[in-house]
C-alpha positions as a LaTeX table, in Angstrom:
\begin{tabular}{lrrr}
\hline
Residue & $x$ (\AA) & $y$ (\AA) & $z$ (\AA) \\
\hline
Met1 & 67.22 & 185.20 & 63.91 \\
Lys2 & 68.99 & 182.18 & 62.95 \\
Arg3 & 69.54 & 181.52 & 66.55 \\
Arg4 & 65.83 & 181.72 & 67.47 \\
Gly5 & 65.47 & 179.05 & 64.72 \\
Val6 & 67.81 & 176.76 & 65.94 \\
Leu7 & 66.35 & 177.02 & 69.53 \\
Leu8 & 62.75 & 176.22 & 68.65 \\
Val9 & 64.09 & 173.13 & 66.79 \\
Leu10 & 66.10 & 171.87 & 70.08 \\
Val11 & 62.81 & 172.42 & 72.02 \\
Ala12 & 61.12 & 170.56 & 69.79 \\
Leu13 & 63.60 & 168.07 & 69.82 \\
Val14 & 63.61 & 167.92 & 73.75 \\
Val15 & 59.88 & 167.95 & 73.69 \\
Ser16 & 59.52 & 165.24 & 71.35 \\
Ala17 & 62.11 & 163.22 & 73.47 \\
Val18 & 60.41 & 163.18 & 76.77 \\
Ala19 & 57.16 & 162.33 & 75.53 \\
Ala20 & 58.76 & 159.44 & 73.24 \\
Ser21 & 60.41 & 158.53 & 76.37 \\
Ala22 & 57.13 & 158.68 & 78.56 \\
Thr23 & 55.42 & 156.77 & 75.67 \\
Ala24 & 57.54 & 153.98 & 75.66 \\
Val25 & 57.56 & 154.06 & 79.65 \\
Ala26 & 53.83 & 153.33 & 79.76 \\
Leu27 & 53.81 & 151.01 & 77.12 \\
Gly28 & 56.96 & 148.45 & 78.50 \\
Ser29 & 54.93 & 148.65 & 81.77 \\
Arg30 & 51.29 & 147.72 & 79.89 \\
Ser31 & 51.54 & 144.33 & 81.32 \\
Asp32 & 52.13 & 145.49 & 84.56 \\
Leu33 & 49.25 & 147.78 & 84.67 \\
Ala34 & 47.08 & 145.07 & 83.31 \\
Ala35 & 48.13 & 142.65 & 85.51 \\
Ser36 & 47.65 & 145.16 & 88.34 \\
Arg37 & 44.01 & 146.32 & 87.27 \\
Lys38 & 43.18 & 142.49 & 87.17 \\
Arg39 & 44.21 & 141.96 & 90.60 \\
Val40 & 41.93 & 144.96 & 91.99 \\
Asp41 & 38.83 & 143.51 & 90.07 \\
Ala42 & 39.59 & 140.27 & 91.78 \\
Ala43 & 39.78 & 141.84 & 94.75 \\
Trp44 & 36.34 & 143.64 & 94.06 \\
Ser45 & 34.59 & 139.87 & 92.95 \\
Val46 & 35.58 & 138.59 & 96.45 \\
Leu47 & 34.27 & 141.67 & 98.32 \\
Arg48 & 31.04 & 142.54 & 96.18 \\
Pro49 & 28.97 & 139.53 & 97.47 \\
Lys50 & 29.89 & 140.50 & 101.36 \\
Leu51 & 28.93 & 144.02 & 100.61 \\
Asp52 & 25.70 & 142.16 & 99.10 \\
Ala53 & 24.95 & 140.83 & 102.23 \\
Arg54 & 25.81 & 143.68 & 104.41 \\
Tyr55 & 23.72 & 145.83 & 102.73 \\
Gln56 & 20.60 & 143.53 & 103.03 \\
Ala57 & 21.49 & 143.88 & 107.02 \\
Leu58 & 21.60 & 147.19 & 106.78 \\
Gly59 & 18.04 & 147.65 & 105.00 \\
Asp60 & 16.88 & 145.03 & 107.71 \\
Ala61 & 18.32 & 147.32 & 110.58 \\
Ala62 & 16.86 & 150.21 & 109.13 \\
Arg63 & 13.33 & 148.63 & 109.13 \\
Val64 & 13.26 & 147.37 & 112.50 \\
Ala65 & 14.78 & 151.09 & 113.98 \\
His66 & 11.74 & 152.54 & 111.95 \\
Asp67 & 8.78 & 149.90 & 113.11 \\
Arg68 & 10.32 & 150.38 & 116.89 \\
Leu69 & 10.20 & 154.27 & 116.75 \\
Gly70 & 6.80 & 154.25 & 114.76 \\
Ala71 & 8.11 & 158.14 & 112.98 \\
Asp72 & 10.04 & 158.30 & 109.89 \\
Arg73 & 13.59 & 159.85 & 110.03 \\
Ala74 & 15.22 & 160.62 & 106.76 \\
Val75 & 18.19 & 157.94 & 107.31 \\
Phe76 & 15.66 & 155.48 & 107.20 \\
Gly77 & 14.03 & 156.45 & 103.87 \\
Asp78 & 17.45 & 156.96 & 102.76 \\
Ile79 & 18.81 & 153.56 & 103.37 \\
Val80 & 15.61 & 151.77 & 101.56 \\
Thr81 & 16.39 & 153.94 & 98.34 \\
Ala82 & 19.62 & 153.13 & 98.41 \\
Val83 & 19.55 & 149.26 & 99.42 \\
Ala84 & 17.37 & 149.19 & 96.31 \\
Ala85 & 19.57 & 150.59 & 94.16 \\
Trp86 & 22.40 & 148.89 & 95.20 \\
Pro87 & 22.21 & 145.42 & 93.37 \\
Gly88 & 21.21 & 147.45 & 90.22 \\
Thr89 & 24.91 & 148.74 & 90.56 \\
Ala90 & 26.41 & 145.46 & 90.09 \\
Gly91 & 26.81 & 145.65 & 85.79 \\
Ala92 & 28.43 & 148.89 & 86.30 \\
Ala93 & 31.71 & 150.13 & 86.44 \\
Thr94 & 33.72 & 149.28 & 89.48 \\
Asp95 & 34.24 & 153.05 & 90.39 \\
Arg96 & 29.99 & 153.74 & 90.15 \\
Gln97 & 29.88 & 150.62 & 92.54 \\
Val98 & 32.43 & 151.47 & 95.08 \\
Ala99 & 30.96 & 155.20 & 94.83 \\
Ala100 & 27.46 & 153.31 & 96.05 \\
Ala101 & 29.16 & 150.94 & 98.29 \\
Thr102 & 30.73 & 154.13 & 100.19 \\
Gly103 & 27.48 & 155.81 & 100.29 \\
Leu104 & 25.76 & 153.10 & 101.77 \\
Glu105 & 28.58 & 152.74 & 104.58 \\
Gly106 & 28.07 & 156.62 & 105.30 \\
Leu107 & 24.47 & 155.54 & 105.57 \\
Ala108 & 25.41 & 152.81 & 108.21 \\
Gly109 & 27.23 & 155.31 & 110.00 \\
Arg110 & 24.25 & 157.47 & 110.34 \\
Leu111 & 21.70 & 154.70 & 111.35 \\
Ala112 & 23.96 & 154.08 & 114.12 \\
Ala113 & 24.38 & 157.54 & 115.35 \\
Thr114 & 20.48 & 157.65 & 114.79 \\
Val115 & 20.25 & 154.94 & 117.37 \\
Ala116 & 22.58 & 155.46 & 119.99 \\
Ser117 & 21.11 & 159.22 & 120.20 \\
Thr118 & 17.44 & 158.12 & 120.34 \\
Pro119 & 16.93 & 156.67 & 123.52 \\
Arg120 & 13.89 & 154.79 & 122.28 \\
Leu121 & 15.83 & 153.14 & 120.16 \\
Arg122 & 19.15 & 152.47 & 122.02 \\
Thr123 & 17.19 & 150.48 & 124.62 \\
Ala124 & 15.03 & 148.52 & 122.05 \\
Gly125 & 16.24 & 145.10 & 122.17 \\
Glu126 & 15.38 & 144.29 & 118.43 \\
Val127 & 17.06 & 147.13 & 117.26 \\
Gly128 & 20.29 & 145.95 & 119.02 \\
Asp129 & 20.40 & 142.62 & 117.57 \\
Ala130 & 19.54 & 144.07 & 114.08 \\
Leu131 & 22.12 & 146.18 & 114.47 \\
Gln132 & 25.05 & 143.68 & 115.85 \\
Arg133 & 23.56 & 141.55 & 112.91 \\
Leu134 & 24.87 & 144.65 & 110.67 \\
Gln135 & 28.05 & 144.63 & 112.67 \\
Glu136 & 28.81 & 141.01 & 112.13 \\
Thr137 & 28.62 & 141.45 & 108.42 \\
Asp138 & 31.71 & 143.57 & 108.58 \\
Thr139 & 33.89 & 143.08 & 105.68 \\
Gly140 & 37.25 & 144.73 & 106.51 \\
Ala141 & 39.46 & 142.32 & 105.47 \\
Ala142 & 37.96 & 141.88 & 101.93 \\
Arg143 & 37.84 & 145.73 & 102.14 \\
Asp144 & 41.28 & 146.20 & 103.16 \\
Ala145 & 42.42 & 144.00 & 100.19 \\
Tyr146 & 41.08 & 145.78 & 97.80 \\
Asn147 & 41.95 & 148.98 & 98.67 \\
Ala148 & 45.57 & 147.26 & 98.74 \\
Ala149 & 44.88 & 145.97 & 95.40 \\
Val150 & 43.99 & 149.58 & 94.31 \\
Gly151 & 47.10 & 151.29 & 96.07 \\
Ala152 & 49.65 & 149.10 & 93.94 \\
Tyr153 & 47.42 & 149.95 & 91.01 \\
Gln154 & 47.59 & 153.61 & 91.69 \\
Arg155 & 51.49 & 153.36 & 92.17 \\
Ala156 & 51.93 & 151.13 & 88.72 \\
Arg157 & 50.16 & 153.97 & 87.24 \\
Gly158 & 52.98 & 155.97 & 88.28 \\
Gly159 & 53.67 & 159.89 & 88.48 \\
Phe160 & 53.71 & 162.68 & 86.12 \\
Pro161 & 54.39 & 161.90 & 82.99 \\
Arg162 & 53.50 & 157.99 & 82.88 \\
Arg163 & 50.10 & 158.35 & 84.27 \\
Leu164 & 49.26 & 160.67 & 81.84 \\
Val165 & 50.11 & 158.32 & 79.02 \\
Ala166 & 48.85 & 155.30 & 81.18 \\
Gly167 & 45.23 & 157.21 & 81.16 \\
Ala168 & 45.16 & 157.39 & 77.90 \\
Leu169 & 45.77 & 153.75 & 77.54 \\
Gly170 & 42.71 & 153.06 & 79.30 \\
Tyr171 & 44.49 & 153.03 & 82.86 \\
Ala172 & 42.24 & 155.40 & 85.09 \\
Asp173 & 41.95 & 156.06 & 88.59 \\
Arg174 & 40.53 & 153.38 & 90.58 \\
Arg175 & 38.89 & 154.39 & 94.06 \\
Thr176 & 39.40 & 153.10 & 97.25 \\
Leu177 & 35.98 & 152.28 & 99.43 \\
Glu178 & 36.27 & 154.43 & 102.49 \\
Val179 & 34.35 & 153.45 & 105.34 \\
Pro180 & 33.26 & 156.92 & 107.07 \\
Ala181 & 34.56 & 156.56 & 110.88 \\
\hline
\end{tabular}
């Protein structure tokens, strides 16, 4: 019975020491986390205006394709809805903006596939021009810079148990901007 009590005390001390160490590490790296999170936000602030222009071009391309086809396709309506909602995300958390942008990028891919698979759209010069304007708004460099900043931030958050403590301190995961192939 006495051995069991000593063992419980020993386990409690070890658990407390591990928790204290993890907290000390996270608190000690708080300035690194804050600086890394600021770099993510700065990279997003550079990318956001480029995305604004890109999604305007996406909406224009969808309208041109719709008008040329003279028929509805689900992708046209989905793009109109998503592009109209995009400006409203500007005041939202970055993760919500990134999720909306990822959805819009998927819609851009769907539009390109629809045009490629529809002879009437594929051969229409004005549709090709509208898609070219969309392609000219490629945000690759700014998107790559944002995603690199997110990767560095995620590495700064570390592994277990540092990640748990960082999350408790308000340093939550950040999403990268994925562009479907």
